KETORFI-809791 format. One record per residue: residue in one letter; x, y, z of N, C-alpha, C in turn. Coordinates in steps of 0.2 Angstrom, whole numbers, padded with zeros to 4 digits, always signed. Layout:
residues N
aXYZXYZXYZ ...
***
This chain:
residues 153
x+0093-0275-0114+0088-0274-0111+0088-0271-0104 x+0092-0271-0100+0094-0268-0095+0093-0259-0096 x+0095-0257-0102+0094-0251-0103+0090-0248-0105 x+0086-0253-0110+0078-0251-0112+0075-0249-0106 x+0075-0253-0103+0073-0253-0096+0072-0246-0093 x+0078-0245-0091+0081-0237-0091+0075-0234-0094 x+0077-0233-0102+0076-0228-0104+0068-0227-0104 x+0064-0233-0105+0055-0234-0102+0054-0230-0096 x+0057-0232-0090+0057-0229-0083+0058-0220-0085 x+0065-0219-0087+0066-0212-0087+0060-0209-0091 x+0058-0211-0096+0053-0208-0102+0046-0207-0096 x+0044-0210-0093+0038-0212-0089+0039-0206-0084 x+0045-0204-0081+0047-0200-0076+0046-0193-0077 x+0049-0193-0085+0048-0187-0087+0041-0184-0089 x+0038-0190-0093+0030-0189-0094+0025-0187-0088 x+0028-0190-0081+0024-0187-0077+0025-0183-0074 x+0032-0181-0074+0033-0173-0070+0031-0169-0075 x+0032-0169-0081+0030-0164-0085+0024-0160-0082 x+0019-0164-0084+0010-0161-0083+0012-0157-0076 x+0015-0159-0070+0015-0156-0064+0019-0149-0065 x+0024-0150-0068+0027-0144-0069+0025-0140-0073 x+0018-0140-0077+0015-0138-0082+0009-0135-0078 x+0005-0137-0073+0000-0137-0071+0002-0133-0063 x+0008-0131-0062+0011-0127-0055+0013-0120-0058 x+0008-0112-0059+0011-0109-0061+0017-0104-0056 x+0020-0102-0060+0026-0098-0058+0023-0090-0056 x+0023-0090-0051+0023-0083-0047+0028-0079-0047 x+0029-0074-0050+0033-0068-0050+0034-0064-0041 x+0037-0062-0040+0038-0058-0034+0036-0050-0037 x+0029-0048-0032+0030-0041-0034+0031-0038-0030 x+0037-0035-0029+0040-0030-0022+0038-0023-0025 x+0031-0021-0023+0030-0013-0025+0033-0008-0022 x+0039-0010-0016+0043-0006-0012+0049-0009-0014 x+0052-0010-0020+0059-0014-0021+0063-0007-0026 x+0066-0010-0028+0071-0004-0034+0067-0002-0038 x+0062-0003-0039+0058+0001-0046+0052+0007-0043 x+0052+0006-0035+0047+0012-0032+0049+0018-0035 x+0044+0023-0036+0048+0028-0039+0050+0033-0034 x+0055+0038-0035+0058+0043-0033+0052+0049-0032 x+0050+0049-0023+0045+0053-0023+0048+0058-0019 x+0056+0060-0019+0058+0065-0016+0056+0072-0017 x+0055+0074-0023+0053+0081-0025+0045+0081-0023 x+0041+0076-0024+0035+0076-0023+0033+0079-0016 x+0037+0075-0011+0037+0077-0004+0038+0082-0002 x+0043+0087-0007+0048+0092-0006+0041+0097-0006 x+0037+0096-0011+0031+0101-0014+0026+0100-0008 x+0023+0094-0005+0020+0093-0001+0021+0096+0006 x+0028+0097+0007+0031+0100+0012+0032+0107+0013 x+0031+0111+0006+0029+0118+0004+0022+0120+0005 x+0017+0114+0005+0011+0116+0005+0009+0117-0003 x+0013+0115-0010+0011+0116-0014+0008+0109-0017 x+0002+0110-0016-0001+0104-0016-0004+0103-0024 x-0005+0108-0027-0007+0106-0034-0004+0105-0038 x+0004+0106-0038+0009+0104-0039+0012+0099-0039 x+0010+0096-0033+0012+0089-0030+0005+0083-0033 x+0000+0086-0035-0006+0083-0037-0004+0081-0044 x-0001+0084-0047+0000+0083-0054+0007+0079-0056 x+0011+0081-0051+0016+0075-0052+0014+0068-0050 x+0010+0067-0045+0007+0061-0041+0002+0059-0047 x-0001+0062-0051-0007+0058-0056-0003+0056-0062 x+0003+0059-0063+0008+0057-0067+0010+0049-0066 x+0013+0049-0061+0017+0046-0057+0011+0038-0058 x+0004+0039-0053-0001+0034-0055-0002+0031-0061 x-0001+0034-0066-0004+0032-0074+0002+0028-0075 x+0008+0028-0073+0014+0023-0074+0015+0017-0068 x+0013+0018-0064+0015+0013-0059+0008+0012-0052 x+0006+0005-0049+0002+0005-0043+0006+0004-0039 x+0008+0009-0035+0013+0008-0029+0007+0011-0023 x+0008+0006-0017+0004+0011-0011+0008+0018-0010 x+0015+0018-0010+0016+0025-0007+0014+0031-0012 x+0012+0030-0019+0010+0034-0022+0004+0037-0022 x-0002+0029-0021-0009+0033-0019-0008+0035-0012 x-0005+0034-0008-0007+0037-0001-0004+0043-0002 x-0001+0045-0005+0002+0051-0004-0003+0056-0008 x-0008+0052-0014-0012+0055-0018-0018+0055-0013 x-0019+0053-0010-0024+0054-0005-0023+0059+0000 x-0017+0057+0004-0014+0064+0008-0016+0072+0005 x-0014+0072-0002-0012+0078-0004-0021+0080-0006 x-0026+0076-0009-0031+0077-0011-0035+0079-0005 x-0034+0077+0000-0037+0077+0010-0035+0085+0010 x-0029+0086+0009-0027+0093+0010-0030+0098+0006 x-0032+0096-0001-0036+0100-0004-0043+0100-0003 x-0046+0096+0001-0052+0098+0004-0057+0092-0001 x-0054+0088-0003-0058+0082-0009-0057+0075-0005 x-0061+0075+0001-0061+0071+0004-0063+0063+0001 x-0066+0064-0003-0071+0058-0005-0066+0054-0011 x-0063+0058-0014-0058+0057-0019-0051+0053-0015 x-0050+0057-0009-0045+0055-0004-0044+0049-0003 x-0051+0046-0001-0053+0041+0004-0050+0035-0002 x-0054+0037-0009-0052+0031-0014-0044+0029-0013 x-0041+0036-0014-0034+0033-0013-0032+0029-0008 x-0032+0031+0000-0031+0027+0004-0033+0021+0002 x-0041+0018+0001-0041+0013+0001-0038+0008-0004 x-0035+0012-0010-0030+0009-0015-0024+0007-0011 x-0022+0013-0009-0014+0010-0006-0015+0005+0000 x-0020+0005+0004-0021-0001+0009-0023-0008+0005 x-0026-0008-0002-0026-0013-0004-0020-0018-0008 x-0015-0014-0009-0010-0014-0011-0005-0016-0007 x-0006-0013+0000-0002-0015+0004-0006-0013+0011 x-0009-0020+0012-0013-0018+0020-0009-0016+0025 x-0002-0016+0026+0002-0014+0033+0005-0008+0031 x+0002-0004+0027+0005+0003+0026+0003+0007+0032 x+0008+0009+0036+0006+0013+0042+0005+0019+0039 x+0007+0023+0036+0007+0029+0036-0002+0029+0031 x-0002+0026+0026-0010+0026+0026-0016+0024+0029 x-0014+0019+0036-0018+0018+0041-0020+0027+0043 x-0014+0029+0044-0013+0035+0051-0017+0039+0044 x-0015+0040+0038-0021+0047+0035-0027+0046+0034 x-0029+0039+0033-0033+0038+0034-0039+0039+0039 x-0036+0039+0045-0039+0039+0051-0038+0047+0053 x-0034+0051+0051-0035+0059+0049-0042+0062+0045 x-0042+0057+0040-0047+0061+0037-0054+0057+0040 x-0055+0053+0041-0060+0051+0046-0061+0056+0052 x-0056+0058+0056-0056+0063+0060-0058+0071+0059 x-0057+0070+0053-0059+0080+0050-0065+0078+0048 x-0069+0073+0046-0076+0073+0044-0079+0069+0049 x-0076+0069+0055-0081+0069+0061-0082+0060+0062 x-0081+0057+0058-0081+0049+0060-0077+0046+0064 x-0078+0046+0070-0073+0045+0074-0073+0038+0075 x-0079+0035+0074-0078+0028+0075-0073+0024+0070 x-0073+0026+0063-0069+0024+0058-0061+0027+0059 x-0061+0033+0063-0056+0033+0064-0052+0030+0071 x-0055+0028+0074-0053+0024+0079-0051+0015+0078 x-0055+0013+0071-0055+0007+0069-0046+0009+0063 x-0044+0014+0063-0038+0015+0061-0032+0015+0066 x-0036+0018+0072-0029+0018+0076-0027+0012+0079 x-0033+0006+0081-0033-0001+0082-0029-0006+0077 x-0029-0004+0071-0026-0007+0066-0017-0003+0067 x-0016+0002+0069-0011+0004+0068-0006+0001+0075 x-0013-0001+0081-0009-0002+0087-0006-0010+0085 x-0009-0014+0081-0008-0020+0080-0001-0019+0075 x-0001-0015+0071+0006-0014+0066+0011-0013+0071 x+0010-0007+0076+0015-0005+0081+0014-0006+0088 x+0015-0013+0088+0014-0015+0096+0017-0011+0101 x+0026-0010+0099+0029-0007+0105+0029+0002+0103 x+0021+0004+0098+0024+0012+0096+0026+0013+0090 x+0023+0019+0086+0025+0021+0080+0023+0027+0079 x+0027+0031+0076+0025+0037+0074+0019+0040+0073 x+0017+0034+0067+0010+0034+0064+0005+0036+0069 x+0005+0028+0074+0001+0028+0079+0001+0035+0084 x+0007+0038+0087+0007+0044+0090+0003+0049+0087 x+0004+0051+0080+0002+0055+0076-0006+0056+0074 x-0009+0049+0075-0016+0048+0074-0020+0050+0082 x-0016+0046+0086-0018+0046+0093-0020+0055+0096 x-0015+0057+0092-0015+0065+0095-0020+0068+0091 x-0021+0068+0084-0026+0070+0080-0034+0068+0084 x-0035+0062+0085-0041+0059+0089-0041+0063+0096 x-0037+0063+0100-0037+0067+0108-0038+0073+0105 x-0035+0077+0100-0036+0083+0100-0044+0086+0097 x-0046+0081+0092-0054+0082+0089-0058+0081+0097 x-0059+0076+0100-0060+0074+0106-0061+0080+0112 x-0057+0082+0112-0056+0089+0119-0059+0095+0116 x-0060+0094+0109-0062+0102+0105-0070+0101+0108 
***
């Protein structure tokens, strides 16, 4: 009789635990900056060489295969350098949607606003970088310099 009671209690425990296990979804960790991140070395070399059209082709291919903040940020940067500000804005926004603390995307978006004369929005990006880099960082310094240069012109 004692073992039958344990069997019943065990069955109850399994049956009550199972719905809990089923009701709680399992979440996969999506580390977009992890080992699956695409190698952007060749693309960055093309950008450094100001070969924006070739870099754009490579980045568009990468963007079809992966949703990754660095890819979208570089797409935005390259498009901005070719003068396509509207599409550039779309890609910076997508990079920040995927990774809200992406410092380079904040810097480049701020620089886009400087180039288009929207200093209020440029300063919003500067404020975001000040929060992300309270001790300072290259992105903060670069955007501040771009804003200061535009203001003094």
